[in-house]
ZADO-1210 file (C-alpha; in nm, 4 decimals, padded with zeros to 6 digits):
<atoms>
<atom x="08.7402" y="-00.0714" z="20.3134" code="UNK" pos="1"/>
<atom x="08.6206" y="-00.1349" z="19.9641" code="UNK" pos="2"/>
<atom x="08.7965" y="00.0508" z="19.6787" code="UNK" pos="3"/>
<atom x="08.5474" y="00.2481" z="19.4536" code="UNK" pos="4"/>
<atom x="08.4422" y="00.0518" z="19.1563" code="UNK" pos="5"/>
<atom x="08.5995" y="00.1451" z="18.8251" code="UNK" pos="6"/>
<atom x="08.3799" y="00.1617" z="18.5141" code="UNK" pos="7"/>
<atom x="08.4440" y="-00.1358" z="18.2774" code="UNK" pos="8"/>
<atom x="08.6754" y="-00.0526" z="17.9966" code="UNK" pos="9"/>
<atom x="08.4885" y="-00.0246" z="17.6700" code="UNK" pos="10"/>
<atom x="08.6352" y="-00.0910" z="17.3267" code="UNK" pos="11"/>
<atom x="08.6134" y="00.2142" z="17.1043" code="UNK" pos="12"/>
<atom x="08.6648" y="00.2435" z="16.7410" code="UNK" pos="13"/>
<atom x="08.8943" y="00.5319" z="16.6366" code="UNK" pos="14"/>
<atom x="08.7107" y="00.8236" z="16.4665" code="UNK" pos="15"/>
<atom x="08.8001" y="00.8368" z="16.0926" code="UNK" pos="16"/>
<atom x="09.0127" y="01.1324" z="15.9899" code="UNK" pos="17"/>
<atom x="08.8289" y="01.3925" z="15.7779" code="UNK" pos="18"/>
<atom x="08.9240" y="01.4103" z="15.4121" code="UNK" pos="19"/>
<atom x="09.1871" y="01.6605" z="15.3058" code="UNK" pos="20"/>
<atom x="09.0648" y="01.9518" z="15.0872" code="UNK" pos="21"/>
<atom x="09.3818" y="02.0764" z="14.9146" code="UNK" pos="22"/>
<atom x="09.2363" y="02.3381" z="14.6708" code="UNK" pos="23"/>
<atom x="08.9265" y="02.5460" z="14.6072" code="UNK" pos="24"/>
<atom x="08.8507" y="02.7385" z="14.2942" code="UNK" pos="25"/>
<atom x="08.5556" y="02.9302" z="14.1405" code="UNK" pos="26"/>
<atom x="08.4635" y="02.9035" z="13.7815" code="UNK" pos="27"/>
<atom x="08.5272" y="03.2120" z="13.5633" code="UNK" pos="28"/>
<atom x="08.1561" y="03.2959" z="13.5546" code="UNK" pos="29"/>
<atom x="08.1361" y="03.2423" z="13.9311" code="UNK" pos="30"/>
<atom x="07.8495" y="02.9936" z="13.8991" code="UNK" pos="31"/>
<atom x="08.0323" y="02.6887" z="14.0225" code="UNK" pos="32"/>
<atom x="08.3336" y="02.5962" z="14.2441" code="UNK" pos="33"/>
<atom x="08.5266" y="02.2872" z="14.2993" code="UNK" pos="34"/>
<atom x="08.7051" y="02.1218" z="14.5872" code="UNK" pos="35"/>
<atom x="09.0085" y="01.9046" z="14.5327" code="UNK" pos="36"/>
<atom x="08.9557" y="01.6303" z="14.7967" code="UNK" pos="37"/>
<atom x="09.2369" y="01.3837" z="14.8854" code="UNK" pos="38"/>
<atom x="09.1849" y="01.0695" z="15.0843" code="UNK" pos="39"/>
<atom x="09.2029" y="01.1000" z="15.4675" code="UNK" pos="40"/>
<atom x="09.5058" y="00.9618" z="15.6397" code="UNK" pos="41"/>
<atom x="09.4365" y="00.6277" z="15.7945" code="UNK" pos="42"/>
<atom x="09.3557" y="00.6478" z="16.1675" code="UNK" pos="43"/>
<atom x="09.5873" y="00.4747" z="16.4175" code="UNK" pos="44"/>
<atom x="09.4392" y="00.1409" z="16.5266" code="UNK" pos="45"/>
<atom x="09.5391" y="-00.2144" z="16.6071" code="UNK" pos="46"/>
<atom x="09.6882" y="-00.4041" z="16.3174" code="UNK" pos="47"/>
<atom x="09.4261" y="-00.5850" z="16.1134" code="UNK" pos="48"/>
<atom x="09.4262" y="-00.7886" z="15.7904" code="UNK" pos="49"/>
<atom x="09.4820" y="-00.5488" z="15.5106" code="UNK" pos="50"/>
<atom x="09.1907" y="-00.5366" z="15.2596" code="UNK" pos="51"/>
<atom x="09.2602" y="-00.5590" z="14.8821" code="UNK" pos="52"/>
<atom x="09.3876" y="-00.2262" z="14.7524" code="UNK" pos="53"/>
<atom x="09.1150" y="-00.0043" z="14.5989" code="UNK" pos="54"/>
<atom x="09.2747" y="00.2427" z="14.3599" code="UNK" pos="55"/>
<atom x="08.9523" y="00.4341" z="14.3194" code="UNK" pos="56"/>
<atom x="08.8884" y="00.4762" z="14.6945" code="UNK" pos="57"/>
<atom x="09.2452" y="00.5902" z="14.7472" code="UNK" pos="58"/>
<atom x="09.2489" y="00.8419" z="14.4571" code="UNK" pos="59"/>
<atom x="09.1725" y="01.2126" z="14.4968" code="UNK" pos="60"/>
<atom x="08.8457" y="01.3494" z="14.3424" code="UNK" pos="61"/>
<atom x="08.7079" y="01.6857" z="14.2355" code="UNK" pos="62"/>
<atom x="08.3752" y="01.7750" z="14.3955" code="UNK" pos="63"/>
<atom x="08.1991" y="02.0510" z="14.2004" code="UNK" pos="64"/>
<atom x="07.9126" y="02.2583" z="14.3473" code="UNK" pos="65"/>
<atom x="07.6582" y="02.5128" z="14.2113" code="UNK" pos="66"/>
<atom x="07.6447" y="02.8498" z="14.3780" code="UNK" pos="67"/>
<atom x="07.2757" y="02.9021" z="14.2885" code="UNK" pos="68"/>
<atom x="07.1517" y="02.5465" z="14.3265" code="UNK" pos="69"/>
<atom x="07.2589" y="02.3920" z="14.6618" code="UNK" pos="70"/>
<atom x="07.1062" y="02.0575" z="14.5508" code="UNK" pos="71"/>
<atom x="07.3334" y="02.0208" z="14.2491" code="UNK" pos="72"/>
<atom x="07.6806" y="01.8560" z="14.2829" code="UNK" pos="73"/>
<atom x="07.9060" y="01.6474" z="14.0696" code="UNK" pos="74"/>
<atom x="08.2016" y="01.4316" z="14.1494" code="UNK" pos="75"/>
<atom x="08.4936" y="01.3826" z="13.9080" code="UNK" pos="76"/>
<atom x="08.7023" y="01.0703" z="13.9794" code="UNK" pos="77"/>
<atom x="09.0406" y="01.1561" z="13.8292" code="UNK" pos="78"/>
<atom x="09.1590" y="00.7955" z="13.8536" code="UNK" pos="79"/>
<atom x="09.4647" y="00.6254" z="14.0106" code="UNK" pos="80"/>
<atom x="09.7096" y="00.8643" z="13.8423" code="UNK" pos="81"/>
<atom x="09.5942" y="01.1219" z="14.0893" code="UNK" pos="82"/>
<atom x="09.5667" y="01.5036" z="14.0573" code="UNK" pos="83"/>
<atom x="09.8663" y="01.7364" z="14.1125" code="UNK" pos="84"/>
<atom x="09.6855" y="02.0475" z="13.9854" code="UNK" pos="85"/>
<atom x="09.3348" y="02.1393" z="13.8852" code="UNK" pos="86"/>
<atom x="09.1929" y="02.4544" z="13.7339" code="UNK" pos="87"/>
<atom x="08.8859" y="02.5697" z="13.5423" code="UNK" pos="88"/>
<atom x="08.8799" y="02.5825" z="13.1586" code="UNK" pos="89"/>
<atom x="08.7583" y="02.9168" z="13.0218" code="UNK" pos="90"/>
<atom x="08.4131" y="02.7621" z="12.9409" code="UNK" pos="91"/>
<atom x="08.3258" y="02.7465" z="13.3175" code="UNK" pos="92"/>
<atom x="08.1785" y="02.4006" z="13.2380" code="UNK" pos="93"/>
<atom x="08.5003" y="02.2044" z="13.2143" code="UNK" pos="94"/>
<atom x="08.7704" y="02.1257" z="13.4723" code="UNK" pos="95"/>
<atom x="09.1401" y="02.0670" z="13.3781" code="UNK" pos="96"/>
<atom x="09.3304" y="01.8059" z="13.5795" code="UNK" pos="97"/>
<atom x="09.7143" y="01.7412" z="13.5685" code="UNK" pos="98"/>
<atom x="09.7961" y="01.3935" z="13.7001" code="UNK" pos="99"/>
<atom x="10.0350" y="01.3431" z="13.9918" code="UNK" pos="100"/>
<atom x="10.2900" y="01.1473" z="13.7915" code="UNK" pos="101"/>
<atom x="10.2828" y="01.3268" z="13.4618" code="UNK" pos="102"/>
<atom x="10.0726" y="01.0680" z="13.2866" code="UNK" pos="103"/>
<atom x="09.8309" y="01.3098" z="13.1213" code="UNK" pos="104"/>
<atom x="09.6371" y="01.6294" z="13.1275" code="UNK" pos="105"/>
<atom x="09.2578" y="01.5681" z="13.1194" code="UNK" pos="106"/>
<atom x="08.9673" y="01.8071" z="13.0595" code="UNK" pos="107"/>
<atom x="08.6513" y="01.6850" z="13.2294" code="UNK" pos="108"/>
<atom x="08.2989" y="01.8037" z="13.1257" code="UNK" pos="109"/>
<atom x="08.0264" y="01.8890" z="13.3838" code="UNK" pos="110"/>
<atom x="07.7566" y="01.8431" z="13.1163" code="UNK" pos="111"/>
<atom x="07.8467" y="01.4948" z="12.9953" code="UNK" pos="112"/>
<atom x="08.0710" y="01.1994" z="13.0588" code="UNK" pos="113"/>
<atom x="08.3089" y="01.3257" z="12.7929" code="UNK" pos="114"/>
<atom x="08.6733" y="01.3757" z="12.8781" code="UNK" pos="115"/>
<atom x="08.9716" y="01.4681" z="12.6575" code="UNK" pos="116"/>
<atom x="09.3293" y="01.3809" z="12.7450" code="UNK" pos="117"/>
<atom x="09.6737" y="01.4785" z="12.6159" code="UNK" pos="118"/>
<atom x="09.9569" y="01.2303" z="12.7286" code="UNK" pos="119"/>
<atom x="10.2940" y="01.3061" z="12.8609" code="UNK" pos="120"/>
<atom x="10.2778" y="01.6582" z="12.9963" code="UNK" pos="121"/>
<atom x="10.6175" y="01.8154" z="13.0601" code="UNK" pos="122"/>
<atom x="10.5410" y="01.8688" z="13.4288" code="UNK" pos="123"/>
<atom x="10.2961" y="01.7497" z="13.6953" code="UNK" pos="124"/>
<atom x="10.1785" y="02.0961" z="13.7806" code="UNK" pos="125"/>
<atom x="10.0281" y="02.4154" z="13.6542" code="UNK" pos="126"/>
<atom x="10.3427" y="02.5008" z="13.4489" code="UNK" pos="127"/>
<atom x="10.2451" y="02.2714" z="13.1625" code="UNK" pos="128"/>
<atom x="09.8988" y="02.4222" z="13.1051" code="UNK" pos="129"/>
<atom x="09.8030" y="02.7690" z="12.9724" code="UNK" pos="130"/>
<atom x="09.4373" y="02.8931" z="12.9445" code="UNK" pos="131"/>
<atom x="09.3651" y="03.1576" z="12.6791" code="UNK" pos="132"/>
<atom x="09.2410" y="03.5017" z="12.7864" code="UNK" pos="133"/>
<atom x="08.8726" y="03.5908" z="12.7096" code="UNK" pos="134"/>
<atom x="08.9756" y="03.8130" z="12.4191" code="UNK" pos="135"/>
<atom x="09.1038" y="03.5168" z="12.2107" code="UNK" pos="136"/>
<atom x="08.8373" y="03.2636" z="12.2809" code="UNK" pos="137"/>
<atom x="08.8078" y="02.9438" z="12.4815" code="UNK" pos="138"/>
<atom x="09.1321" y="02.7462" z="12.4346" code="UNK" pos="139"/>
<atom x="09.3713" y="02.5413" z="12.6496" code="UNK" pos="140"/>
<atom x="09.7325" y="02.5002" z="12.5531" code="UNK" pos="141"/>
<atom x="09.9299" y="02.1972" z="12.6877" code="UNK" pos="142"/>
<atom x="10.3087" y="02.1668" z="12.6811" code="UNK" pos="143"/>
<atom x="10.3834" y="01.7978" z="12.6457" code="UNK" pos="144"/>
<atom x="10.6273" y="01.5483" z="12.4907" code="UNK" pos="145"/>
<atom x="10.5144" y="01.3988" z="12.1587" code="UNK" pos="146"/>
<atom x="10.5464" y="01.0303" z="12.0867" code="UNK" pos="147"/>
<atom x="10.8730" y="01.1192" z="11.9093" code="UNK" pos="148"/>
<atom x="11.0080" y="01.2635" z="12.2252" code="UNK" pos="149"/>
<atom x="11.0092" y="01.6173" z="12.0910" code="UNK" pos="150"/>
<atom x="10.8749" y="01.9105" z="12.3025" code="UNK" pos="151"/>
<atom x="10.5315" y="01.9971" z="12.1648" code="UNK" pos="152"/>
<atom x="10.2357" y="02.2342" z="12.2275" code="UNK" pos="153"/>
<atom x="09.8892" y="02.1192" z="12.1530" code="UNK" pos="154"/>
<atom x="09.6005" y="02.3691" z="12.1742" code="UNK" pos="155"/>
<atom x="09.2530" y="02.2383" z="12.2405" code="UNK" pos="156"/>
<atom x="08.9127" y="02.4086" z="12.1981" code="UNK" pos="157"/>
<atom x="08.5665" y="02.3164" z="12.3150" code="UNK" pos="158"/>
<atom x="08.3642" y="02.1479" z="12.0507" code="UNK" pos="159"/>
<atom x="07.9991" y="02.0289" z="12.0346" code="UNK" pos="160"/>
<atom x="07.8668" y="01.7957" z="12.3021" code="UNK" pos="161"/>
<atom x="08.1045" y="01.9172" z="12.5703" code="UNK" pos="162"/>
<atom x="08.3971" y="01.7574" z="12.3957" code="UNK" pos="163"/>
<atom x="08.7310" y="01.9123" z="12.3279" code="UNK" pos="164"/>
<atom x="08.9498" y="01.8701" z="12.0175" code="UNK" pos="165"/>
<atom x="09.3033" y="01.9663" z="11.9206" code="UNK" pos="166"/>
<atom x="09.2980" y="02.2650" z="11.6825" code="UNK" pos="167"/>
<atom x="09.6691" y="02.3234" z="11.6598" code="UNK" pos="168"/>
<atom x="09.9815" y="02.1300" z="11.7379" code="UNK" pos="169"/>
<atom x="10.3439" y="02.2314" z="11.6851" code="UNK" pos="170"/>
<atom x="10.7031" y="02.1585" z="11.7939" code="UNK" pos="171"/>
<atom x="10.8720" y="02.4273" z="11.9933" code="UNK" pos="172"/>
<atom x="11.2375" y="02.3458" z="11.9266" code="UNK" pos="173"/>
<atom x="11.3431" y="02.3195" z="12.2950" code="UNK" pos="174"/>
<atom x="11.5430" y="02.0382" z="12.4487" code="UNK" pos="175"/>
<atom x="11.3691" y="02.0343" z="12.7783" code="UNK" pos="176"/>
<atom x="11.0894" y="02.3002" z="12.7992" code="UNK" pos="177"/>
<atom x="10.9359" y="02.3380" z="13.1454" code="UNK" pos="178"/>
<atom x="10.6610" y="02.6052" z="13.1316" code="UNK" pos="179"/>
<atom x="10.4117" y="02.7669" z="12.8886" code="UNK" pos="180"/>
<atom x="10.2274" y="03.0924" z="12.9182" code="UNK" pos="181"/>
<atom x="09.9664" y="03.2925" z="12.7203" code="UNK" pos="182"/>
<atom x="09.9950" y="03.6742" z="12.6779" code="UNK" pos="183"/>
<atom x="09.7166" y="03.8834" z="12.8382" code="UNK" pos="184"/>
<atom x="09.5997" y="03.9873" z="12.4794" code="UNK" pos="185"/>
<atom x="09.5963" y="03.6346" z="12.3494" code="UNK" pos="186"/>
<atom x="09.8403" y="03.7084" z="12.0633" code="UNK" pos="187"/>
<atom x="10.1424" y="03.5175" z="12.1910" code="UNK" pos="188"/>
<atom x="10.2376" y="03.1843" z="12.3423" code="UNK" pos="189"/>
<atom x="10.5613" y="03.1680" z="12.5390" code="UNK" pos="190"/>
<atom x="10.7690" y="02.8506" z="12.6132" code="UNK" pos="191"/>
<atom x="11.0491" y="02.8461" z="12.8577" code="UNK" pos="192"/>
<atom x="11.3505" y="02.6183" z="12.8338" code="UNK" pos="193"/>
<atom x="11.4735" y="02.4400" z="13.1490" code="UNK" pos="194"/>
<atom x="11.7312" y="02.6219" z="13.3632" code="UNK" pos="195"/>
<atom x="11.9862" y="02.3261" z="13.3076" code="UNK" pos="196"/>
<atom x="11.9664" y="02.3622" z="12.9305" code="UNK" pos="197"/>
<atom x="11.9985" y="02.7393" z="12.9528" code="UNK" pos="198"/>
<atom x="12.3022" y="02.7083" z="13.1686" code="UNK" pos="199"/>
<atom x="12.4644" y="02.4820" z="12.9020" code="UNK" pos="200"/>
<atom x="12.4114" y="02.7030" z="12.5994" code="UNK" pos="201"/>
<atom x="12.3443" y="03.0475" z="12.7427" code="UNK" pos="202"/>
<atom x="12.4779" y="03.2998" z="12.9895" code="UNK" pos="203"/>
<atom x="12.6123" y="03.1959" z="13.3304" code="UNK" pos="204"/>
<atom x="12.6404" y="03.5425" z="13.4818" code="UNK" pos="205"/>
<atom x="12.2857" y="03.5899" z="13.5995" code="UNK" pos="206"/>
<atom x="12.1066" y="03.7477" z="13.3001" code="UNK" pos="207"/>
<atom x="11.8716" y="03.5028" z="13.1226" code="UNK" pos="208"/>
<atom x="11.9880" y="03.3897" z="12.7775" code="UNK" pos="209"/>
<atom x="11.7848" y="03.4553" z="12.4653" code="UNK" pos="210"/>
<atom x="11.7563" y="03.0822" z="12.4252" code="UNK" pos="211"/>
<atom x="11.5641" y="03.0526" z="12.7409" code="UNK" pos="212"/>
<atom x="11.2395" y="03.1688" z="12.5891" code="UNK" pos="213"/>
<atom x="11.0562" y="03.0861" z="12.2630" code="UNK" pos="214"/>
<atom x="10.7763" y="03.3104" z="12.1531" code="UNK" pos="215"/>
<atom x="10.5019" y="03.1978" z="11.9059" code="UNK" pos="216"/>
<atom x="10.2239" y="03.3965" z="11.7444" code="UNK" pos="217"/>
<atom x="09.8920" y="03.2215" z="11.8304" code="UNK" pos="218"/>
<atom x="09.7561" y="03.2944" z="11.4840" code="UNK" pos="219"/>
<atom x="10.0897" y="03.1880" z="11.3276" code="UNK" pos="220"/>
<atom x="10.0757" y="02.8346" z="11.4778" code="UNK" pos="221"/>
<atom x="09.7086" y="02.7843" z="11.3745" code="UNK" pos="222"/>
<atom x="09.4951" y="02.8927" z="11.6615" code="UNK" pos="223"/>
<atom x="09.1736" y="03.0126" z="11.5051" code="UNK" pos="224"/>
<atom x="09.0712" y="03.3777" z="11.5552" code="UNK" pos="225"/>
</atoms>
């Protein structure tokens, strides 16, 4: 007897993996939202000659969409340094991006190609950025290391043409600050020292030492009213 015929094998290409959306966030005025899109993992397939590396294709990007206009969208290419954290600036027309490797904090505009950067943030996450409350105005404070190596806070404000400018910059007197925060009423900026430094010079019994926190008046350090 004859064995039933088997269909001929057919070569198939693996289906590409979908991109990874790692964050979604609405703008403060609820008119826009962004998706932080990371490159898809490579699909398993037979070895092939590796193409030249493309840092743009392998970098994450921020895709911004309008709630009221489904035809409108914008893509922010954050560059080869990547994006560890993204959030909206208080203007609702700018997006803040903290690079993966602590290279810089960038503020991108949706209305122009303008972008402002502050180098050497103290961390590669949200801890190095504080957005002012609405009562104070539209400011972004960044905890970073100055060219001298000193812990520094720079406060940026939206200027004309979608650009941002530093309106105040001051040293905080810490050895290794790790986090910055803005009070709900906008009057105070708080900077926290690292746990390692507090352990050296402060209490070891569990209660935080006074040296762990530095409090600054926003007006006192030059933030405009």
